[in-house]
C-alpha positions as CSV (number, residue, x, y, z in Angstrom):
1,M,18.4,-98.9,-75.3
2,N,21.1,-96.7,-76.8
3,W,24.7,-97.7,-77.4
4,I,25.9,-95.7,-74.3
5,E,23.7,-97.7,-72.0
6,K,24.8,-100.9,-73.6
7,A,28.5,-100.0,-73.2
8,F,27.9,-99.0,-69.6
9,R,26.2,-102.3,-68.8
10,I,28.9,-104.4,-70.5
11,G,31.6,-102.4,-68.8
12,F,30.0,-102.5,-65.4
13,L,29.2,-106.2,-65.4
14,G,32.5,-107.1,-67.1
15,A,34.8,-105.1,-64.8
16,P,35.3,-107.9,-62.2
17,L,36.0,-110.4,-64.9
18,I,38.6,-108.1,-66.4
19,L,40.3,-107.6,-63.0
20,L,40.3,-111.4,-62.5
21,L,42.0,-111.9,-65.9
22,L,44.7,-109.4,-65.1
23,P,47.7,-110.6,-63.0
24,S,47.5,-109.9,-59.3
25,D,50.5,-107.6,-59.4
26,F,49.2,-105.6,-62.4
27,F,48.7,-102.4,-60.4
28,D,51.7,-102.8,-58.1
29,E,54.0,-100.6,-60.3
30,G,53.2,-97.4,-62.0
31,P,52.7,-93.7,-61.4
32,V,51.3,-92.3,-58.2
33,V,47.8,-90.9,-58.8
34,C,46.7,-89.9,-55.3
35,P,46.6,-86.1,-55.0
36,S,47.5,-86.2,-51.3
37,R,50.6,-88.2,-52.0
38,L,51.6,-86.2,-55.1
39,F,51.3,-82.8,-53.6
40,L,51.7,-83.3,-49.8
41,G,53.8,-86.5,-49.7
42,V,51.3,-88.0,-47.3
43,E,49.3,-91.2,-47.9
44,C,45.5,-90.9,-47.6
45,P,43.2,-93.6,-46.2
46,G,42.5,-94.7,-49.7
47,C,46.1,-95.2,-50.8
48,G,46.7,-98.8,-51.8
49,L,43.1,-99.8,-52.1
50,T,43.3,-100.5,-55.9
51,R,46.3,-102.8,-55.4
52,A,44.7,-104.3,-52.3
53,T,41.5,-105.1,-54.2
54,Q,43.4,-106.7,-57.1
55,H,45.3,-108.9,-54.7
56,L,42.2,-109.8,-52.7
57,L,40.4,-110.8,-55.9
58,H,43.3,-113.2,-56.6
59,G,43.2,-114.6,-53.1
60,D,46.3,-112.9,-51.8
61,W,44.8,-111.9,-48.4
62,Q,48.0,-111.0,-46.7
63,I,49.4,-108.8,-49.5
64,A,46.0,-107.1,-49.7
65,L,46.0,-106.3,-46.0
66,D,49.6,-105.1,-46.2
67,Y,48.6,-102.6,-48.9
68,N,45.6,-101.3,-47.0
69,P,43.7,-102.9,-44.1
70,L,40.6,-100.9,-45.0
71,I,40.1,-103.5,-47.7
72,L,38.1,-105.5,-45.0
73,I,35.5,-102.6,-45.0
74,T,35.5,-101.6,-48.6
75,T,35.3,-105.0,-50.2
76,P,31.9,-105.9,-48.7
77,I,30.6,-102.5,-49.6
78,L,31.8,-102.8,-53.2
79,L,30.4,-106.3,-53.5
80,Y,27.0,-105.2,-52.1
81,L,26.9,-102.2,-54.5
82,W,27.9,-104.3,-57.5
83,G,25.4,-107.0,-56.7
84,R,22.6,-104.5,-56.1
85,N,23.3,-102.7,-59.4
86,A,23.7,-105.9,-61.3
87,L,20.3,-107.1,-60.0
88,H,18.8,-103.8,-61.0
89,L,20.2,-104.0,-64.5
90,F,19.0,-107.6,-64.8
91,K,15.5,-106.7,-63.7
92,S,15.3,-103.7,-66.0
93,Q,16.4,-105.9,-68.9
94,Q,13.6,-108.4,-68.1
95,R,11.1,-105.5,-68.0
96,L,12.2,-104.3,-71.4
97,K,11.9,-107.9,-72.8
98,K,8.3,-108.1,-71.5
99,L,7.4,-104.8,-73.0
100,S,8.8,-105.7,-76.4
101,V,6.7,-108.9,-76.4
102,L,3.5,-107.0,-75.9
């Protein structure tokens, strides 16, 4: 496994931990990065999802829903994708260990 794959795995699996360590209001202030809001002045359906996710991870349900109610749809999808990919990484790591023993 090369260093790029190792860095990706560490980053992928560590991202939720990093978000939990950051304060819940970490993303509340800052520059607008949504192109729709920057150029057209109109919020898109994804506006506020980062802030909503951060608040949801910290248990601030009402604040998360205020930022973007679509958090109720995106969170289960993100959890499923993260879990599926984490399981895949774990299984591939186990296969590599078995091959190196042989």
